[in-house]
N, C-alpha and C positions, 0 to 999 in steps of 0.2 A: 760710590760704596768704598768705605775704608777697608784696610786689610783684615781687621778683626771680623767685621761683618761678612766680608767675602769668604773667609775661612768657615765661619759658622754656617753660612748658606750652603757652601760646598759639603760640609759634614752632614747637614740635615738632608740634603738631596741624595747623597750616597746611602744614608741610613734608610730613607724611604725606598730607594731602589732595591736594596738588599731585602727589606721586609716584603716588598711586593713580589719579588722573585721567589722568595721562600713560600709565600702563600699560594702562588700559582703552581709551584712545583708540588706542594703538599696536596692541593686539590686535584691535580691531574694524575698523581701516581699512587694515591692511597688505595689499597685493596684490602678488604678484611682478611684476617689471619685466623686459621683454624689450628689450634694446638692439639695434637694427637698424643694421647697418653702412651708413654713408652716404658713405663716401669714394669716391675715384675707382675705377672698375671695378664699382661696385655700381649696377645699372640703376635709374634713378629710378622708373620705373613699377613694377618689382618691389618696390622699397622701399615704395611707397605701398600696394600690394596686401598686403604683409606686415603693415603697420600695421593694416589693416582686418581681416585674418584673426586676428591675436592679440587685437585688441580684441573681436572676436566671441566669443573664448574667455573674455572677462571679465578679461583681463590688461592691465596697463599697458604702454605702449610708449614708448620714447625712441629717439634716434639716437646713434650713436657713430662717431667718425672715427679715422683713423690717428693723429692727434696725441694723442688721449686714450689710445689703446692704448699708444703709445710712451712716454707719461708714467705708465703704470700707473694710470690713472684709471677704475676700475670701480665707483665708489661708487654704492650704491643699485641695482645691477644683479644679477639672479639668472641671467640667460641671455643669451647672445650669439646673434644670427642674422645669417648672411652670405647675402645673396640671390644670385641669378644675375647674370651680367654678363660680366666679363672678369678673369681672375686677374692678368695682368701688372701693371696699375696697383696692385692690392692688394699684390702682392709687392714692388713698388718703394717704396710709401709706408710700409708697416709694416716697421720695422727689425728686425734680429735681436733687439735688446733688447725691442722690442714683441712679437715672436713669443713670446719667453720669458715676458713678462708675461701674454700670453694663455694660454699653457700653464699657468702657475702659477695663474691664475684658475680654470681648469677642474680642475686637479689638486687644488685645495683645496676643491672642492665646487661650483663653478659649472657651468653647462650650456652646451652649444653645439649649434646646429642650422645646417646649411648646405644650400643647394640649388644644384645644377648647379655653377657656378663656385665658389660658397661651400662646396660639398661637396668639389670637387677640391682646393682649397687646404688642406683639413683633413687630407688623406691623407698617408701617408709618401712615396708615389711617385705620379707622373703619367706617363702615356703619351698623347700627343695626336697624332693622325694618324700614328702609328707611331714618333714620336720621344720619347725621354725628356725630361721637362720638370720637373725636381725642385727648381729653385731657389726658395727663399723659402716653402716649405710649412710648415704649422703642426705636422705630425707628431702629430696627436691620435689617429689611428686607424691601426692596422697593416693598411692596405689600399692597393692601387694603384687610382687613378681612371683609367679608360681611355675614350677617346672620339674622335670621336663613334661612334655605333653604325651601321655601314653598312646593316644590315637595317631601320633606321628612317629611312632617307634617301630620300625620294621626289622629290628634286630640290632642295628648299630646307631640308631637315632638320627641318621643322616638321610633326609628325604626332601623332595621339593614340596613345599606346603602351598596349598591353594588359599589365597586370601581374597576376601571381598572388600573392596575399597569403598569407603564412605564418600560418595561423590557429592554429598551435600556439604562436606567440610571444605574449608578454604584451601587446605593442602591437597585434598584428593579430588577436587571438582573437575580438573582438566585431565584426569587420567582414566584409563580403562577400568571397568568395574571389577575385573578379575586380574590378579597378579599371582605369579608363581615364584616363590622365594625360598631360598635354601634354608632349611632348618637343621641345626646341629645341636640336638638336645636343647632346643630353644624354649624359652618361657612364654607364658601368656600373662595378662594383667587382669586384676580385679580392682575396681575403684573402691577406695575406703570411704567411710561415712563422711558426708558433706564435701566430697571431692568435686572440683570443677575441672573435669578432664574431657578432652575431645578424643573420641575414638576415630582414628584415621583408617584403620583396616582391622578386620576380624579373620581369625582362622575359620575357614569354611567347615572344617571337620568338627569343631567344638563350639562354634558361635561365641568365641571369647576374643577380647581385644589382642591383636598382634602388634599394632602400632598405636601409640597414644601421644598426645601433645598436651602441654599445660603451661601455665605461667607460674613464675616463682618471683614474687616481688615485681621488679621491673623487667626481669629477664624471662626467657622462654626456654622450654625444654621439649625435646622430641626423643621418644624411646621406641626402639624396635626389638621385638623378641627374636625373630629370625634375621637372616643376613642378606640385606639387599645390596651390600657392597660387592658381592660376587657377581660377575658377568659370565654366566655359564655358556652363552653362545657367542662370546666375543673375547678377544685376547687383550682388550684395552685395560683390564684389571691387572695384567701382568702375572696372572696365575692360571695354570691349566689343570689344577688338581681335580676340579669338579666339572670339567668341560664335557663329561659324558652325560651330565644332566642338561635339561633344557628349561630356561626360564621364560620361554615364549615371548621374548621382548625384554628390553632393558628395565631394570628397577631403579636405575640412577636418576631418571627424570623425576620420579615422585620424591626421591630423597632430596633432589635439588629444590623442589617446591617447598619441602619442609625446612631446609636450610635457609632459604630466602624468607620464609615466614619467621624463623627464629631471629633473623638479622634484619627484620623489616625497618627498624629505625635507621639502618644504614643503606636504605634502598638506593639512594643517589650514588652510592659507591659500588654497588653490585654490578657485575658484568651483565649486559643486556642479553635476554634469551636469544 
């Protein structure tokens, strides 16, 4: 072998070695990332609890704000999570271009989960305290978010709501029929005409959907009216504010099933149960 051929062989060998190492490293270390909305309107305590909950599932978390969404910066993100809080600042800060960016992210295979305010803003319509409130919604799910629930208001709107889980659904089938979940002036959902929505759980008090799931293009969406992120009988959520309540078992397991359903296309990269 002459010197030129020897150098070419050595170069190709080293290139193949580097590429092989990169592929092995990528396949062995990739873990889906959940981006938790941290802009105005997203309650800081609920953000912190969400980071803990998704980390418990073995997933990576990061934060995302309105500026990133408006600039279409979803790099490295597989799922968006909008926590509870207040929708008006979210609607104000995320522009129509940003909303379309978010819709495109989900339409092309991204996932979305929202709780309370984060669920309301994902709907096609909102009715709050009897008034239509439809400006600036993401329109990911053909449903109307309605709230608060009068039957769950004992004066301050903070109660443990009894839910009936749809055990015939893929998300709910391996979980107990009854769940107790914290409601903080939380909404319920009504399906809009021609909607293809899965009801995952209902409020026992009103027989209306509390958890729903749907597809949007190639992506998947999971919405919760009440707050399953709180662990009232455990300190693993890092928050003791509602520890005087009792959820009679963790709500995180069902949320994990929902997240895994949302990320089903990445099943090979999800931590094993």
